[in-house]
C-alpha positions in Angstrom: 1.6 54.2 39.7 -1.2 51.7 39.1 -3.9 52.9 37.3 -6.7 55.2 39.3 -9.1 53.6 41.8 -12.3 55.1 42.6 -13.1 54.7 45.9 -17.0 55.4 47.0 -18.5 58.6 47.0 -18.6 60.5 50.3 -19.5 64.2 51.1 -18.3 66.9 53.6 -20.1 69.8 54.1 -17.5 72.1 52.2 -18.3 70.4 49.1 -22.1 70.4 49.4 -22.6 73.7 47.5 -20.8 72.7 44.7 -22.8 69.4 44.5 -26.2 71.4 44.8 -26.5 69.6 47.9 -28.0 71.5 50.8 -27.6 71.0 54.7 -31.2 70.1 55.0 -30.7 67.1 52.3 -27.7 66.1 54.2 -29.4 65.7 57.1 -32.6 64.1 55.5 -33.1 60.3 54.5 -30.9 60.5 51.2 -27.6 60.4 53.5 -26.4 58.8 56.3 -23.6 60.1 58.4 -20.5 57.7 58.6 -18.3 59.6 60.7 -18.5 63.2 62.3 -19.0 65.6 59.1 -19.0 63.1 56.3 -21.9 61.6 54.5 -22.8 58.9 52.4 -26.0 58.0 50.3 -28.3 56.0 52.3 -27.9 52.1 51.9 -23.9 52.4 52.0 -22.2 49.9 54.0 -20.5 52.4 56.0 -18.3 49.1 57.3 -17.0 48.2 53.9 -13.1 49.0 54.0 -13.5 51.4 50.9 -16.3 53.5 52.3 -14.1 53.8 55.6 -10.9 54.8 53.7 -12.8 57.6 51.5 -14.5 58.7 54.8 -11.2 59.2 56.5 -9.6 60.5 53.3 -11.9 63.1 53.0 -10.8 64.7 56.2 -7.2 64.5 55.7 -5.1 67.9 56.1 -2.2 68.6 54.0 0.5 67.2 56.0 -1.4 63.6 56.3 -1.6 60.6 53.8 -3.6 57.1 53.8 -0.7 54.3 54.8 -0.6 51.1 55.7 -2.7 48.5 54.9 -5.1 51.0 53.7 -3.0 52.5 51.1 -2.0 48.7 50.0 -5.7 48.2 49.5 -6.2 51.0 47.0 -2.6 50.0 45.4 -4.0 46.1 45.2 -7.4 47.1 43.6 -5.5 49.2 40.9 -3.0 46.3 40.1 -4.7 43.0 40.8 -5.7 41.1 38.1 -7.0 38.1 40.2 -10.2 37.8 42.3 -8.4 38.2 45.8 -8.8 40.6 48.8 -5.8 40.4 50.4 -6.1 43.5 51.9 -9.7 43.4 53.1 -9.6 45.7 56.3 -10.0 42.8 58.6 -8.8 42.9 62.4 -5.5 41.0 61.4 -4.2 44.2 59.7 -4.4 46.1 62.9 -1.2 47.0 64.0 -0.6 45.4 67.8 -0.8 47.9 70.4 1.0 48.3 73.7 -1.5 48.3 76.7 -1.0 51.1 78.9 1.6 50.5 81.4 2.4 47.2 80.0 4.9 45.7 77.6 2.3 43.5 76.1 1.2 43.9 72.8 -2.6 43.6 72.2 -4.9 43.6 69.1 -7.7 46.0 68.6 -10.9 44.8 69.9 -13.1 45.7 66.8 -14.3 43.7 64.0 -12.2 45.8 61.4 -8.5 47.3 61.5 -8.4 50.9 61.8 -7.7 53.0 58.6 -4.1 53.9 58.7 -2.9 57.8 58.4 0.7 58.8 58.3 0.9 62.3 59.7 3.9 64.4 60.5 5.5 64.0 63.7 4.5 67.4 65.0 0.9 66.8 63.6 -2.0 67.5 66.2 -4.3 64.4 64.4 -5.5 62.0 67.1 -6.0 58.2 67.1 -9.7 57.8 67.2 -11.8 54.2 67.1 -11.9 54.5 63.2 -8.1 56.0 62.4 -4.7 55.0 63.3 -2.5 57.9 63.3 1.2 56.8 62.8 3.5 59.9 63.1 6.2 59.2 60.6 8.0 61.4 58.5 6.7 60.7 54.6 9.0 62.5 51.9 7.4 64.1 49.0 9.1 61.1 46.8 6.9 58.7 49.0 3.5 60.0 48.3 1.2 59.4 45.2 -2.3 60.4 44.5 -5.3 58.4 43.1 -8.8 59.2 42.7 -8.0 62.4 44.4 -6.6 60.5 47.4 -3.0 61.3 48.8 -1.4 58.2 49.8 2.2 56.2 50.4 3.8 54.9 47.1 3.9 50.9 46.7 7.3 51.1 48.0 6.7 53.0 51.1 3.7 51.1 52.1 5.6 47.5 51.8 8.3 49.1 54.0 5.8 50.4 56.7 3.8 47.3 56.6 7.0 44.9 56.7 8.4 47.0 59.8 5.1 47.3 62.0 2.8 44.1 61.6 3.4 40.9 63.2 5.7 38.7 60.9 2.9 36.3 59.6 1.0 39.2 58.4 4.1 41.2 57.4 5.1 38.5 55.1 1.7 38.1 53.6 1.7 41.7 52.8 4.9 42.0 51.2 4.2 38.6 49.0 1.1 40.4 48.0 2.7 43.3 47.0 5.8 41.5 45.3 3.3 39.0 43.1 1.2 42.2 42.0 4.6 43.9 40.6 4.1 46.6 42.9 7.2 46.6 44.4 10.7 44.4 44.2 12.1 43.2 47.7 15.6 44.7 46.3 13.9 48.1 46.8 12.1 47.5 49.8 15.5 46.1 51.5 17.4 49.5 50.1 15.0 51.6 52.0 15.1 49.5 55.1 18.9 49.8 54.8 18.8 53.5 54.3 16.1 54.1 57.3 18.3 52.3 59.8 17.1 53.5 63.2 13.6 53.8 62.4 11.1 52.1 64.4 10.8 48.2 63.4 13.3 48.3 60.7 14.9 45.1 62.0 11.3 43.3 61.8 11.4 44.9 58.3 14.7 43.0 57.4 13.1 39.9 58.8 9.7 39.8 56.6 12.0 40.4 53.7 14.1 37.9 54.1 10.6 35.5 54.4 9.0 37.4 51.5 8.6 35.5 48.3 6.7 36.8 45.3 5.6 33.4 43.9 3.2 32.9 46.4 -0.2 33.7 45.1 -2.4 33.6 48.0 -2.1 34.3 52.1 -2.4 30.8 52.6 0.3 29.6 50.4 2.4 32.4 52.3 1.6 30.5 55.9 2.2 27.1 54.7 5.5 28.3 53.3 6.5 29.9 56.7 5.3 26.4 58.6 7.4 24.6 56.1 10.3 26.7 57.2 9.4 26.5 60.7 9.5 22.8 60.6 13.3 23.1 60.2 13.3 22.2 56.5 14.9 23.6 53.4 12.9 26.6 52.0 10.4 25.8 49.4 9.7 27.2 46.0 6.3 28.7 45.1 4.0 27.8 42.1 6.6 26.0 40.0 5.5 23.9 37.2 6.3 20.1 37.1 6.8 18.2 33.6 7.4 14.8 32.4 11.1 14.2 31.0 9.4 14.8 27.4 8.4 18.3 28.6 4.5 17.4 29.0 2.9 19.7 31.6 1.8 17.8 34.8 0.9 20.3 37.1 1.6 23.4 38.9 2.3 23.3 42.5 2.2 25.3 45.4 5.1 24.6 47.2 8.1 22.4 46.0 11.5 21.5 47.3 12.6 20.1 44.1 16.0 18.6 45.6 14.4 16.1 48.1 11.2 16.0 45.8 8.6 16.9 48.1 5.2 18.8 46.9 3.1 21.0 49.3 -0.3 21.6 48.4 -3.1 24.0 50.1 -6.7 23.2 49.6 -9.1 26.1 49.8 -12.8 25.8 49.4 -12.1 25.7 45.8 -11.4 22.3 46.1 -14.1 21.2 48.0 -16.3 19.6 45.4 -16.5 16.1 44.1 -15.1 17.1 40.6 -12.3 18.9 42.2 -11.1 16.5 44.5 -11.1 14.1 41.6 -9.1 16.1 39.5 -7.1 17.0 42.7 -6.5 12.8 43.1 -5.5 12.3 39.5 -3.0 15.4 39.9 -1.4 13.7 42.8 -1.2 10.4 41.4 0.6 11.5 38.3 2.9 13.8 40.5 3.9 10.7 42.8 4.2 8.4 39.7 7.1 10.7 38.9 8.7 9.8 42.0 7.4 13.1 43.9 5.7 12.7 47.5 2.7 15.3 48.0 1.4 16.4 51.2 -1.8 18.2 51.4 -2.8 21.2 54.0 -6.5 22.5 54.5 -7.2 25.7 56.9 -7.6 23.3 59.8 -4.1 22.0 59.3 -2.6 26.1 59.5 -4.5 26.7 62.6 -2.1 27.1 65.7 -3.4 24.1 67.5 -2.9 21.9 64.5 0.3 23.1 62.8 2.7 21.2 64.6 0.7 18.0 63.2 1.0 19.1 60.0 4.8 19.9 60.2 5.1 16.3 61.4 3.3 14.9 58.2 5.7 17.3 56.2 8.7 15.6 57.7 7.3 12.0 57.3 7.1 13.2 53.8 10.8 13.8 53.4 11.6 10.5 54.8 9.4 8.7 52.2 10.9 10.9 49.4 14.6 10.2 50.7 13.7 6.3 50.2 12.1 7.2 46.5 14.7 5.9 43.8 12.2 7.4 40.8 13.1 11.0 39.9 11.6 11.4 36.4 10.4 15.2 36.8 11.3 18.3 35.3 10.6 21.9 36.9 10.4 24.9 35.2 8.9 28.4 35.9 6.4 28.2 33.2 
């Protein structure tokens, strides 16, 4: 289990006497109510995902646990050594819902995803504006505790996200948990096989077939899926390119080392003139070894521009096929 994560401080009336906080104080200027029966100190951002998770967790009955993206966020915060915040509670983590009387899935019309609560099938908990109640059996060995909050274990959390989220978002979630060494794909796949017949298990197997713990960011996951969606061989993630003498050249986002094609995602970090200069030097060095580099930005992975980037990638493959120079070595580190 990862290190304990302390969520923001919240208070419910039952805790008030022990904390020497009177009902009058709770209703005064020092506190604000974030949901019925839950208060936080004045000035706390009630929309922050950690505050929302803590507020919901403070009122959970014993048969329920925090799950889905909400549990994944707690696990991520405990295990992460980078500055990424993948499970950020935004609306794209919301599980698609079916409109009443319709078979079409619809996304939640809110700025943030509801906190996910896994409850017993017999639970009387109700889904509300800030809470998505998912009725599913959670065995005792799939429950853990951190900071006094009960939540699904990393393994169960990854399984649930793989089977309930849309394919791309599910792949991003599993990639992140693999990258942080919270789970391994074999264990998640074994759980999916064990739970055959459960809702979304077929989707979970698809997400797991797409997953790759080498992806260091959601953008790399999306780019890899676009690459495969273009009908091209599955690329390797974050491999190291070296010269024949073993000298380090670069760690690249995506690589088809058989074809000699490199894919690079340029985020905001690459926007400065110094970084662009470094990228140009790096690309020239890669191409001097016989590799063909195709770059992508956030615009390239937008829905209306994806096919254009995929065509650029196919052109890179055609260029690589005509290249006779192949003077690189590939290593993992």
